[in-house]
MIDOSE-1310 file (N, C-alpha, C; in nm, 2 decimals, decimal comma, always signed):
residues 111
mkwk	-1,46/+11,39/-6,63/-1,42/+11,29/-6,72/-1,32/+11,35/-6,82; -1,24/+11,27/-6,87/-1,14/+11,31/-6,97/-1,18/+11,28/-7,11; -1,13/+11,35/-7,21/-1,17/+11,33/-7,35/-1,13/+11,19/-7,39; -1,02/+11,13/-7,34/-0,98/+11,00/-7,38/-1,09/+10,90/-7,35
dvsa	-1,17/+10,92/-7,25/-1,28/+10,83/-7,22/-1,39/+10,84/-7,32; -1,41/+10,97/-7,37/-1,51/+10,99/-7,47/-1,46/+10,92/-7,60; -1,34/+10,95/-7,64/-1,28/+10,90/-7,76/-1,28/+10,75/-7,76; -1,24/+10,69/-7,65/-1,23/+10,54/-7,64/-1,37/+10,47/-7,65
nwaa	-1,47/+10,55/-7,61/-1,61/+10,50/-7,61/-1,70/+10,58/-7,70; -1,65/+10,62/-7,81/-1,72/+10,71/-7,91/-1,86/+10,66/-7,94; -1,88/+10,53/-7,97/-2,01/+10,48/-8,01/-2,11/+10,51/-7,89; -2,07/+10,49/-7,77/-2,16/+10,51/-7,66/-2,20/+10,66/-7,64
ftpl	-2,11/+10,75/-7,68/-2,13/+10,89/-7,66/-2,21/+10,96/-7,78; -2,21/+10,90/-7,89/-2,27/+10,96/-8,01/-2,42/+10,99/-7,99; -2,50/+10,91/-7,93/-2,64/+10,95/-7,90/-2,65/+11,08/-7,82; -2,56/+11,09/-7,71/-2,56/+11,21/-7,63/-2,51/+11,33/-7,71
iqqn	-2,42/+11,31/-7,79/-2,37/+11,42/-7,88/-2,48/+11,47/-7,97; -2,55/+11,37/-8,03/-2,66/+11,41/-8,12/-2,77/+11,48/-8,04; -2,79/+11,44/-7,92/-2,90/+11,50/-7,84/-2,85/+11,64/-7,80; -2,73/+11,66/-7,77/-2,68/+11,79/-7,73/-2,66/+11,88/-7,86
wphf	-2,62/+11,83/-7,97/-2,60/+11,91/-8,09/-2,68/+11,83/-8,20; -2,81/+11,85/-8,21/-2,89/+11,77/-8,31/-2,85/+11,80/-8,46; -2,78/+11,90/-8,49/-2,75/+11,92/-8,63/-2,64/+11,83/-8,68; -2,58/+11,75/-8,59/-2,48/+11,65/-8,64/-2,55/+11,53/-8,70
seae	-2,51/+11,49/-8,81/-2,56/+11,36/-8,87/-2,48/+11,25/-8,82; -2,53/+11,13/-8,84/-2,45/+11,01/-8,80/-2,32/+11,00/-8,88; -2,33/+11,04/-9,01/-2,21/+11,03/-9,09/-2,11/+11,13/-9,05; -2,15/+11,25/-9,00/-2,05/+11,34/-8,95/-1,98/+11,29/-8,82
ldsi	-2,07/+11,23/-8,73/-2,01/+11,18/-8,61/-1,92/+11,06/-8,64; -1,96/+10,98/-8,73/-1,87/+10,87/-8,77/-1,74/+10,92/-8,82; -1,74/+11,03/-8,90/-1,61/+11,08/-8,96/-1,53/+11,15/-8,85; -1,59/+11,20/-8,75/-1,52/+11,26/-8,64/-1,45/+11,15/-8,55
ngdr	-1,52/+11,04/-8,53/-1,47/+10,93/-8,47/-1,38/+10,95/-8,34; -1,43/+11,04/-8,25/-1,37/+11,06/-8,13/-1,26/+11,17/-8,13; -1,23/+11,23/-8,24/-1,13/+11,33/-8,25/-1,18/+11,46/-8,20; -1,13/+11,50/-8,09/-1,18/+11,62/-8,02/-1,16/+11,75/-8,11
arli	-1,05/+11,76/-8,17/-1,02/+11,88/-8,25/-1,12/+11,89/-8,37; -1,15/+11,78/-8,43/-1,25/+11,78/-8,54/-1,39/+11,81/-8,49; -1,42/+11,76/-8,37/-1,55/+11,80/-8,32/-1,56/+11,95/-8,29; -1,46/+12,00/-8,24/-1,46/+12,15/-8,21/-1,46/+12,23/-8,34
shla	-1,39/+12,18/-8,44/-1,39/+12,25/-8,57/-1,53/+12,25/-8,63; -1,59/+12,13/-8,63/-1,73/+12,12/-8,68/-1,82/+12,21/-8,61; -1,81/+12,21/-8,47/-1,90/+12,30/-8,40/-1,88/+12,44/-8,43; -1,76/+12,49/-8,43/-1,73/+12,63/-8,46/-1,78/+12,67/-8,60
erdg	-1,75/+12,58/-8,70/-1,80/+12,60/-8,84/-1,95/+12,60/-8,85; -2,01/+12,51/-8,79/-2,16/+12,49/-8,80/-2,23/+12,61/-8,73; -2,18/+12,64/-8,61/-2,25/+12,75/-8,53/-2,20/+12,89/-8,57; -2,10/+12,90/-8,65/-2,04/+13,03/-8,69/-1,98/+13,10/-8,57
sdrk	-1,93/+13,02/-8,47/-1,87/+13,07/-8,35/-1,72/+13,06/-8,36; -1,65/+13,12/-8,26/-1,50/+13,10/-8,26/-1,47/+12,97/-8,20; -1,34/+12,93/-8,22/-1,29/+12,80/-8,17/-1,30/+12,80/-8,02; -1,27/+12,91/-7,95/-1,27/+12,91/-7,80/-1,41/+12,88/-7,75
saem	-1,51/+12,93/-7,81/-1,65/+12,90/-7,77/-1,69/+12,76/-7,79; -1,64/+12,70/-7,90/-1,67/+12,56/-7,93/-1,59/+12,47/-7,83; -1,47/+12,51/-7,79/-1,40/+12,43/-7,69/-1,47/+12,43/-7,56; -1,52/+12,55/-7,52/-1,59/+12,56/-7,39/-1,72/+12,47/-7,40
evar	-1,79/+12,47/-7,51/-1,91/+12,38/-7,52/-1,87/+12,23/-7,50; -1,76/+12,19/-7,56/-1,72/+12,05/-7,55/-1,67/+12,03/-7,41; -1,60/+12,12/-7,34/-1,56/+12,10/-7,20/-1,68/+12,08/-7,11; -1,79/+12,16/-7,14/-1,91/+12,15/-7,05/-1,98/+12,01/-7,08
fieg	-1,97/+11,97/-7,21/-2,03/+11,84/-7,24/-1,96/+11,73/-7,17; -1,83/+11,73/-7,16/-1,76/+11,61/-7,10/-1,77/+11,61/-6,95; -1,82/+11,72/-6,89/-1,85/+11,73/-6,75/-1,99/+11,67/-6,71; -2,06/+11,64/-6,82/-2,20/+11,60/-6,80/-2,22/+11,45/-6,78
vipa	-2,33/+11,40/-6,83/-2,38/+11,26/-6,81/-2,28/+11,17/-6,88; -2,26/+11,05/-6,81/-2,17/+10,95/-6,86/-2,27/+10,83/-6,90; -2,26/+10,78/-7,02/-2,35/+10,67/-7,06/-2,32/+10,55/-6,97; -2,43/+10,48/-6,94/-2,42/+10,36/-6,85/-2,32/+10,26/-6,89
dvya	-2,31/+10,23/-7,02/-2,22/+10,13/-7,06/-2,07/+10,17/-7,05; -2,05/+10,30/-7,04/-1,91/+10,35/-7,01/-1,89/+10,36/-6,86; -1,99/+10,40/-6,79/-1,98/+10,42/-6,65/-1,96/+10,28/-6,58; -2,02/+10,18/-6,63/-2,02/+10,04/-6,58/-1,90/+9,96/-6,64
seth	-1,79/+10,03/-6,65/-1,67/+9,96/-6,70/-1,60/+9,88/-6,59; -1,52/+9,78/-6,62/-1,45/+9,70/-6,52/-1,35/+9,79/-6,44; -1,29/+9,89/-6,51/-1,20/+9,97/-6,44/-1,27/+10,06/-6,33; -1,38/+10,12/-6,37/-1,46/+10,20/-6,29/-1,52/+10,12/-6,17
dnks	-1,57/+10,00/-6,20/-1,63/+9,92/-6,10/-1,53/+9,88/-6,00; -1,41/+9,83/-6,04/-1,31/+9,79/-5,95/-1,27/+9,90/-5,86; -1,26/+10,02/-5,91/-1,22/+10,14/-5,83/-1,33/+10,17/-5,73; -1,45/+10,16/-5,77/-1,57/+10,19/-5,68/-1,57/+10,09/-5,57
isds	-1,55/+9,96/-5,60/-1,54/+9,86/-5,50/-1,43/+9,88/-5,40; -1,32/+9,92/-5,45/-1,20/+9,94/-5,37/-1,23/+10,07/-5,28; -1,28/+10,17/-5,34/-1,31/+10,29/-5,26/-1,42/+10,27/-5,15; -1,51/+10,17/-5,17/-1,61/+10,15/-5,08/-1,56/+10,10/-4,94
egyi	-1,44/+10,05/-4,94/-1,38/+10,01/-4,81/-1,38/+10,11/-4,71; -1,37/+10,24/-4,75/-1,37/+10,35/-4,66/-1,50/+10,37/-4,59; -1,61/+10,31/-4,63/-1,74/+10,33/-4,57/-1,78/+10,22/-4,48; -1,69/+10,12/-4,46/-1,72/+10,01/-4,37/-1,67/+10,05/-4,23
apge	-1,77/+10,04/-4,13/-1,74/+10,08/-4,00/-1,63/+9,99/-3,93; -1,55/+10,04/-3,85/-1,45/+9,95/-3,78/-1,52/+9,84/-3,70; -1,48/+9,72/-3,72/-1,54/+9,61/-3,65/-1,65/+9,54/-3,73; -1,70/+9,61/-3,84/-1,81/+9,55/-3,91/-1,76/+9,43/-4,00
dvys	-1,83/+9,32/-3,99/-1,79/+9,21/-4,08/-1,86/+9,23/-4,21; -1,78/+9,25/-4,31/-1,83/+9,28/-4,45/-1,91/+9,17/-4,50; -1,90/+9,05/-4,45/-1,98/+8,93/-4,50/-2,11/+8,91/-4,42; -2,14/+8,99/-4,32/-2,26/+8,97/-4,24/-2,38/+9,02/-4,31
ddal	-2,49/+8,99/-4,25/-2,62/+9,04/-4,30/-2,62/+9,19/-4,27; -2,64/+9,27/-4,38/-2,64/+9,41/-4,37/-2,76/+9,47/-4,28; -2,86/+9,39/-4,26/-2,97/+9,43/-4,17/-2,93/+9,45/-4,03; -2,82/+9,38/-3,99/-2,77/+9,40/-3,85/-2,71/+9,53/-3,83
fadg	-2,67/+9,60/-3,94/-2,60/+9,73/-3,92/-2,69/+9,85/-3,95; -2,81/+9,83/-4,00/-2,90/+9,94/-4,04/-2,95/+10,01/-3,92; -3,01/+9,95/-3,82/-3,06/+10,01/-3,70/-3,03/+9,93/-3,58; -2,94/+9,84/-3,59/-2,90/+9,76/-3,47/-2,99/+9,64/-3,44
kssa	-3,10/+9,63/-3,51/-3,19/+9,52/-3,49/-3,16/+9,40/-3,58; -3,17/+9,28/-3,53/-3,15/+9,17/-3,62/-3,27/+9,13/-3,69; -3,26/+9,09/-3,81/-3,37/+9,04/-3,89/-3,39/+8,89/-3,88; -3,30/+8,82/-3,80/-3,31/+8,68/-3,79/-3,44/+8,63/-3,73
gsr	-3,49/+8,71/-3,63/-3,61/+8,67/-3,56/-3,74/+8,69/-3,64; -3,73/+8,77/-3,74/-3,85/+8,81/-3,82/-3,88/+8,72/-3,94; -3,80/+8,62/-3,95/-3,82/+8,53/-4,07/-3,91/+8,42/-4,05
């Protein structure tokens, strides 16, 4: 994921940030408001580490879990639907009963 996704959905990410770095208060996170440089500065200052270490921590964080309300965005969903085309076998009717394609048996007789 890219930082712009975190920044644009800051409210959805703040609980994860607090879980990852419990020393942040809500007021601090509100003041950071998605600004990556400010988050890194706060981390470095709070942990007494150098900026490079704080940058690496943030980089690891954005590779992690994506909150459901961010993941289930219209843009992401549309891309996933579009990408799913590649998993449809040649000749398969996408509007057919999926049971016909699971093991080759029809579920019509079992109803």
